N, C-alpha and C positions, 0 to 999 in steps of 0.2 A: 321767440317765434314760433308758432305751433309747425310741425312738418307739414310740406304740401302732398307729399306721398310716402309710399312704404317700399323702401328698396327692396329688391328680390336678387338673391341669387340663384343663378341656374346649373345645374349638372345636367347632361343630355349625353348619352351615348349615340352609337353608330347608326341605331335602328329608329333613333329619334324619340325612344322614351327618357321621360326627364323627372328628375325631381325638383323641386322650387323650396328656397328657403327665405324667410324673412329673418336676417340674423342680429339684425338691430332691435327688433320687436319682441320676438319671443321663439321658443325653441318649435313651433309648429313646422311641418313639414308638408308639401302636395307632392305626390306621384302621379304619374300617369302616362298612356301611350304617345303623348305629345308634350311640347311645351305649354300650350294653350289648355290640356285636360289640368296639369299639374299646378299651373295657376290657379284654375277654379276651385281644385282641391286644398290648396293653400288658405285660400280665403275661407274655407270652412271650416281648415283646423285652426286657422287663428283666432274665429269665433270659440270653437271648441277647447281650445287649449285655454283662452282666457277665462270662460266661466270655470274649467277644474283648479287653475291656479288659484281664482277667487273662492272657489268651495275649501281651499286648504288654506285660506287666509293671505296668499300672495297676490299683491296688487299689481297690475300690469296696466300703466296710465296710457299706454301706446294707442292712438286709434286703429281701429282695425275696417275701418269703413272708407279709407283713401285709395285714390288708385294708385295701383302699383306700377313702379318703373325699374325695369331691369338693369342692374348695374353693371352685371358680371357673369359670363356665362362660359364654362368650361366644359370639355368633353373627355368622358372617361370610359372605361369598360365596365361601369357599374351595372347591375341590373334593378331599375329602380321599382319595376312591377313585383319584385321579391324581397323588398326593402334594402337592396343593397346601396351603398354610397361611398367613393372612392374621392370626394372630390376635396381638393386644397384650394379654398379661395384667398384672395389677398386678403381677404378679411382675416383668415385663420393667421397670416404673418404678423397681426398687430399684435402690442402687448396686452394681455389679459391684467386689468387694473384689480386692486383688491376687492372692490365690489363686485365685478364680475363675477371672482371666484365665489363670495360669499350666495349670492345670486344663485349660481350653478348648485351649489351646496344646499339652498333650501329647496329648489326644485326637485334634485335628487333626493331631498329626504320625504317628500310628497309621495313620490313614484315609486319609491321603495315601501313606503307604510300601505300604499295601495297594493301594490304586487304581492306583499306578504298577507294582506287581508284576503285575497283572494287566493293563494294558496296555502296557507297554513290550515285552514279547516277541511281542503280537498283531501278526499281520500285516494289510496294509492290507486283503485281502479280510476278515478277520474284522472289522477295525474299521468297515467299510461294508455289513455283513449287515442287512438290516431283516427283522426276524422278523414284522413286520405292516404294513399299510398307514400307519397314525399313528403307530407307534412308532419313537422314536427308535434311531437306529446307537448303537454303542458312542463311534464319532468325536463324534456329536453330542451326547451324553450328557456324555462328559468336556467339551466347549467350553461345554456349558451349565453345568457345575459351574464351570468357571474364571470365567464371565460373573457368577454368583451370587456366588462369592465376593467379585469385585470390586465389584459393588455393595453389598455388605455393609460393606466397607470405607469406601466413598464417599458411603452413605447419612447419613451423620453430619458432613458437609461443611457449612460453612455457606452455601457458592457451590458449586451442584452442577456449575456448568461447568467448576469445577477438575478435576471428573474426567476422567481419561483413558480413552479408546473402547478397548475391548478389543482391536480390531485393533493396536494398539500394543504388544502384549505379544508378536507374533511369530505367523505362520502355523503354523509346526510344532507338533503338539499337546503334545510332551511340554514343550517349551522354554516354551511358553504357561502351562503349569501351574507349571512351576517360576517363572517370571517374575510370575506373578498372586500366586503365594504369599509370595514376596519383597517384593513389594507390599503384601499383607495383613499381613505380620508387621510392616511400619514403620507403615503408616498406619491399621492396624486395632489389632491387639495393642498394639504399642508407643507409638503414639500416644493410646490409652486410658490407658494405665500413667503417661503424662505429665499426663493431666486432675487437675484438682483434683475435690473431691467434688461440687460444684455442675455441673462439666461430665459428670461421668459419669451423673448422671441427669437431663441434658437431653433433652427429646423432640423429635422431628422429624418432619413429614409429610411424607412421600416416597411417590409414586404412587398417592395414595389411602388409604396406611396409615400408622401412628405406629410409629415406630422409636427406640429408643435404644441407648445402648452395650450394656447386657446384651443385649437383643433381638438386637443385629447379629452379636453372639458367639454365641449359642446357635444362632440360625439356620444362620450358615454353618457349624458344627460339625455340627449336625443336618441340613443339606441334604447335605453330603458322603456322611454315613453313609449317608442314604437311596438315595442313588444307588449307592453302594459295594455295598450287599447286591443292587440289582438290576443292577449290571455283572456280580456273580458267575452268577446265574440266566441272565443272558442268554447268558454264555460257555459255561455247561453245556448249554443249549440248542443251542447253533451249533456246536458238537462233536459235538453228536449227528445233525446232518442229514447225510443222504446229499451227497457231493461235489458231484454235480449240480445238487441242490436248492440248496446251498449258496453256487454259484457264481451261479446265477440269481437268489438273494434279493440281490445285492450291488446297493445303491443305487447 
C-alpha cells in the first residue's frame, strides 16, 4: 500500500526556531524561524535532494508531494538558523539495518565526490576568503566537516580516549578529508556492520547529547550535505567579488 503522508520529525528550541526532518524519506532538512517555516523549507529540500541523488544515480522512490504529518517533536538547545542540531529522536533509537548502512555509504560517497570537485581546484586565496566577520572560510568549513565526521565515528567508542585527535589525519586539506573518510569507513560504517543487533541499538551520552549508531550515521551524512550546499553558495559569491575586494577578504 502506498504511503498516505510523509512522516516528519521536528526539533525546536526555546525561541521557536526549528529543524524539520523526513527521516524515512531522505536526508533532507528544513530549518527556519518557526516550525511552519521549517516544514516549508523541508518540502523544497526534499525535491532538491531527490534531484541531487538522481543525478548521482541514487534512486529515491519516496513520493515528495504527499501531506506531511509530524510524528515527534523534541526540544533542544540547538541553533537551527546556524545549521545546528542536537536532536535524538525515537527513530534514532531503532536498529540500523545493513540496507540503511549501505544507503548512507552511497549518499556519503556522492557528497564527498561533490565536495572534492569544489575544493580540489580552488586556489588558496579562494579557500581563505572570509565573506563575513563571523563566517567560516571554505578551508575552515572543510576542516569542520572532517572533524565532525571523525566525531561521528568515535562517539560510539566505549573509551573516548581511544579516539585519535584530528591533527593525526594530516595538515593538508584534501589529505585530511581522504584519511578521515577512510577512518569513518572502517570505524563507523564497517564497525556498525560487524555489530550484533543489541550493539546496534546501544545509546551513548557524549558531549551532553545522546547518540546511537543510527543517529551517528544520519548525522554524518546530513552534516556534510548541509555544508556542501553552503560551499556551493560561498563559491558563487566569491567568484562574483571584484578582484581587489576578494584579495582584501582573505583571512
